[in-house]
N, C-alpha and C positions, 0 to 999 in steps of 0.2 A: 777381254774375251770376245771372239767373234761369234756372229749370229749362228753360223754353221756349228760351232762347238757347243753353243748353247743348246741346240737342238738335240745334240747327242747325250746331254746330261739326263739321267733317268732319276725319277722321283725327286725332283727339285721343287723348291718353292720360290717364287718371285717376291722380292721384297722391294717396296718403293721407298725412295729416300729423296729428300730435297736437295738439289744442286743449288747452292746460293748464288753462284756466279752467273747463272744462265737461265733462271726461271725454268728449270727443266726437272722432270721427274724421270728417274731411270731405274732399271730394274737390275737388282744384284741376284744371281743365281748360286745357290749353295747346294752342295750334294748332301745325301742324307747320311752319310757314314759318320761314325763317331770315333775320334782318335783319343786314345788314352795315353797320358804323359805323366811324367814325374812332377811333383811339387818341389820347385827350387826356392831355396831361402839364401839370400845374399846379405852380408852384413856391410852397411854404408856408413855408419857412424856410432860412436860410443860416448855415453855421458855417464854421470853418476846415477847409477840404478836405472838407467834407460839406455835404449838403443834404437837406431833407425835401421829397419831391415826392408828389403824388397821380397815380398812373398808372391811368386808367380807373377812378377812385374808390378805388383801394386806395393807402393810405399807405406809403411807402417811405423809409427812411433810407439814403442811399447816400453812399459815399466816392468821392473823385475815382478814376477808372479802374474802378469797380465798376458791374457791369451787374445790373439787376433780373432776376427770373425770366422776365419777359416781353420781355427784350431791350433795354431803355432804359438806356444808359450815361451816367453823369455824367462829363463830360470835364474841366471846370475850374469853379472858383468864386472870386469875390472878395466885397468887402463889398456889392455891390449886384446881381450877376448869377450866373447859372449857365448853363453850355453843357451841353446834353444831345444824345445822339445816338441815333438809331434807324434801322436798316436802311440805314446809310451817310449818312443826312441829319442834319445839325447845326442846332440852333436855340439862339439866346441868349434866356434868360428873365430877367425881373426879378420881384421878390417880387409875388406875387398875379397874375401874368401866366400864361396858359395857351398851349400850342401844340397844334396838331393834325398828327398823322401820317396821311395819308389812307388810308382802306380796309384797315385792318389788323385789325379785329375789333370786338367789342362794347364798349361803353363806359359809364362812369358819369360823367355830366356834371353840374356844379353851377354855376349862374349866377343872378345876380339873385334870390336867394331862391326858387330852384326847384331841383329835383334830378330828373334823368332817370336811372332804373335799368333795367338790362337783366337778364333772366332768365339764370341759369346753366345748364348743359347739363341739369340735372335739372329745371328749370323753376321754381326758387326765386329769390326776389328778396332780395339783401343789400344793406345800405347801411352805409357807414362813417360813424361820428358820434362824439359824445362824451356822456358822462353826467357832469354837474358837472366838466366839462373833462378827464375821463378818457377816453381814446380806446377805443372798442368797435367791434365789427362786428356790426350787428344783422341778424336774419332778420326780413323783414317778414311780419307774421302779422295778417291782418284778423280772425281769429277770437279772438284774444286781447283781453279787455276792456281791459287796461292793458298797459304795459311790464311785462316780467317778467325778472327776473334771479335768479341763484342767490346764496346768502348769501356764498359764497367770493368772487365778484366784488365783492359789496357791501362786504366788509371792505377789498378792495384799493382800492376808490374812496374809502373813508373814511365810508361811510354809518353812521349811529348807529341801530341797529335798536330800541333801547329808547325811541326817540321815536316809534315807529310803533305801529299797531294790530294785535295778533295776530289771526290769521285761519285758516280752513281752506280750502284749494283742492282741488277735484275735479280731478285730473289723469288722463291716460290710464294712468298707473301706479297710480292709487288716490288716496286721501286724502293730502294733504301739508300740514305746517305752513307758514304763510306770514305775513308781517308787511306790512301795507299802509302805504305812505309816500308822501311827496311828494318828487319830485326838483327840486332847486333850478333846474337848467338842462339841457336836452336838445337837442343840435344834430345834424342831419343835413345834411351840405353846408352850404349857407348859411342854411338854415332853423334858428332857434333858438326854442324854446318854454320857458316858465318855469313853475314850480309844477306839474309833470306828475305825475299819479298813476301809481303803480308798485306791483308786489307783489314782495317778495323771498321767494322759496321756500327754506326751510332745507335745506341740503345743496348738492350739486354740479350740480343739474338746474334749469332747462335749461342745457345746456352753452354754448349761444349765446343771447345776450340777444334776446328777442322784442320787436320793434317793434310794439305793439298799438295799439288804438283811442283810448287816452288821448293819443296823439300823432297818429295818422293821421287821427282824427276832427276834428282841428283845421286840417287842411290839405285843400286840393283835391287829389283823387287821381283820376288818369285812367289807365286801362289800354288799350294798343293793342297786341295780340299780345305779343311778347316784351319790350315797353317799358312801363314804368310811370312817369309824372311825377307828382311831388309839388310843389305850389306854395303857398306861404304866403299865408294869407288877410289882407286888410286892412280 
């Protein structure tokens, strides 16, 4: 967003956020309008008396009879189907199928290699995805040059740092040792990119993986108020 555009936004709040790559704080400006959307539930996997579902983009493992924190209950499962209930309404889903419960809140929707993200109450965009098939929750950060993760997470994923290039990163907290690597595969919703540049900062920060421009720069990204759409390029 250009400074001239920022000046035209009414009733906005600046939010400061650390840019790990350049020791720089910058201001994100969000409008005051509220967008109401549907609650979307996707069925990802089935097990005996359990199912993995995406509820507004958040991955949940539910047992039969269990309700998610946002009120979606898994009623039954079999080899091919799951029945879910929300606010008294039941729907039967097959693998890969989604259902929408109308008008219940902001959603994260993933279809046809595009992803729609909705800002949280603080104005930040989060996206569920995977790094080398390991599930993670990203913070979308257009100020980060690459994807950034900490070394604790890298070990859990199984990334071998000895194959990377030692580097020094300027972060908001000062200089930090980093290893530059290539990630085999990064997915957000239905969008998957391969051989993605990333930085592993030694230690426990950032505590949330940053989805930086090494991924965002390879997709079409459109911001409309509280909604951001990512779409794979062809």
